[in-house]
C-alpha positions, 0 to 999 in steps of 0.5 A: 464466521459472520462479518463484523465491522472493524472495532479497532484500527489496524496497523501496518509498517513498511518492510525494511530493505533486505539489500546488502550495501557495498560497505557492509561487513557481511552480505547478510547485513541487509536481511538480518536488519530486515528480519530484526525490524520485522520481528520488532513489529510482530512483537508490537502486534503490528498486523502487516508489513507493507512494501512499495515498488517503482520500476525504474531509477530516478536519476535525480533521487526524487522518489528513492527508486534506485536500489530498492528491493523486489517486494515478493522475494523480500517478503518471502524471505521475511515470511520465514523469520516471522509467524503472524504478521501479514505480508503485502507486496505492491505489484504493477498491473501495467507491467506484470501479467496476472497469471504470473502474479497469481502464482507468485502471490499464491505461493507466498500465501502458502509459504507464509501460512496464509499471510499474503496480500497484494497492493494493485497499482497501475504505475506512473513511471517505468514504461521505458523498461517495458518497451512502450509509452505509458498508457493513459490513467483510464487505460491503465485502470481498465487493464487493472480491472481485468488483471484483478478479475483474472487473478481472483478467477484463477484463485476461485476456480480450483477445488479446495481439496485439489492437494492432499497431504499423504502419510509420507509427508508428500503432496498428492495432486488431483489434476481433475480438481484444477479448473480453467477460467477461459477469460477473454478481455480487451487486454488479456486472454487467460485459459487457466487453470492456475497450477498453484493449489488453493490458498490457505486464505482462499484469496490473498488480501486485496489492497489497491492504491489510486485516488484519481477518478478511475482509481477510486472506481477500481478500488470501490469495485474490487479492493478490500483495503484502499490505500490513499493519501489524504493530508487533510481531514476534510479531504479524507471525509470527501474521499471516504464518502465518494469511495463508499458511494461507489462501492454501494453502487457496485453492490458491496454492502459489507462495509468494504473497502476499508480505507488505509492511510500512511501516517508520516510523523515527527514524534517528540517527548514534549511540545518544545522537543517537537518544535526542535525536531521539526526545526532540525528536519526543515533545516536539513532540506535541500531547497534547490533539490526540493524545487525539483521534487515539488515539480515532480509532485505537480506532474513534472515539466515545471521549472521552479528554479527562479521563483522566490522561496517565500512567495506563492506559486503563480496560478498560471504555473499550476497544471490542469489535472486532466493534462497529467498522465501520472499520479493525478491524485498527488497533483490534485493535492499539491494544486490545492496546497498552492491555491491555499496560498502556501509559499514555495518554501512551504510547498517544498516542505510538504513535498518531503512527505509526498502528499501524505498525511503528516503530523508533528506532535507528542504521542498524545497529540498524534493519538488525538489526530489518529483517533479523530479520523478513526472516530470519523469513520474515514480510517480503518488501516494505518501505516506507521513510520519509525521502526528502524529510525533511531531518532523515532523508534523509541517514541513509537514503541514506548510512546505512540503505540502504548497511547493507542492501546490505552485508548483501546484504538488498536488490538493488543494481540493478533486475532487469528491465524491468517492475515484476513482474520487479523484485519477482521475481513470476511473469510473468503472460501474460494475453491468451489470448482468450475468456471469463475463468474469473472469469466468473459466470453 
């Protein structure tokens, strides 16, 4: 099948937690709820379930990292309760090993019938759990590039017919059709072969998150979908222009990578209802805790405790982005907010959305904002929030999604049998045998 440019916006949503709570009537409550929401998303023809991941507990509760689920195991469970929706696991290239990851995501692709994707992140926290200091962003992305090269090389090297189904139903394996990659890089040495047979999709769909200079370069070179936080249209346009300029420089002429945004929304039935919901949301904010969260958005190590809520931040408090070793893209977003003159209160409100695109409006107004970015060519994949939220799910399912369909912005059905087809990505036929072209001497 020849590649064609995406005509319609692709939609994702977060995978619900499978975790059981101490006060659940049954330890299966978490997985049952996660399955119910996954099936609702699939019924609405959402094409993927996305998982985030952070590898530590934040004692102040700023990032919601305590008690979260391990993505690959959770998605493997949901794969057996769904049949068409894609499954995207976020994986740290800083704290994992590419050979293990290739086996895990490869097995997920087999278990789901070709619906796996993985989101490569370099991690800005969690180093205390892995025995060392956090490398610089440049070092983390250098490692990430090797990591992705190795994973792809492992998937590509084995022959497509390395495993065959026998009449008895068992699998027959031909070891001669599994090939080494003999990769030698600065961070990894991996001989291979991968001992998981070739995947239904050839390769799982490659997502990548990171909007620092080094992150954009890795996404432009390797990703099929780049996940970015761009709260303003002008920022989204500038990001897309730079990403595509670099992708072209790497010889990518097929329209990739696609650009994904997370859409944080407050949906109301009318403008008055939107205003009420927004007012109630802001009234629930703990502004003292919010000072800590804003400091975290600015890279940490800031004391905002004595500053007045209704005045802008002093310029002298704003850190230089290059001095920060974590989430530089997020820091840049909040530096711009502060320099635009937002008060501390307004910055704390923005920090609740962690620098993501956030809109409050009626379904029609939200659809206008989505359509504007889509028509501007800076939005290909959108992660929607609202499933499982009693206050928003009905307006999402019976308001925003029907409005996007009415405008022919999103698909009304799945387009194929695997995740790659539903994203309208080029088919990837790995398994030509021999040593991968990603091999390094």
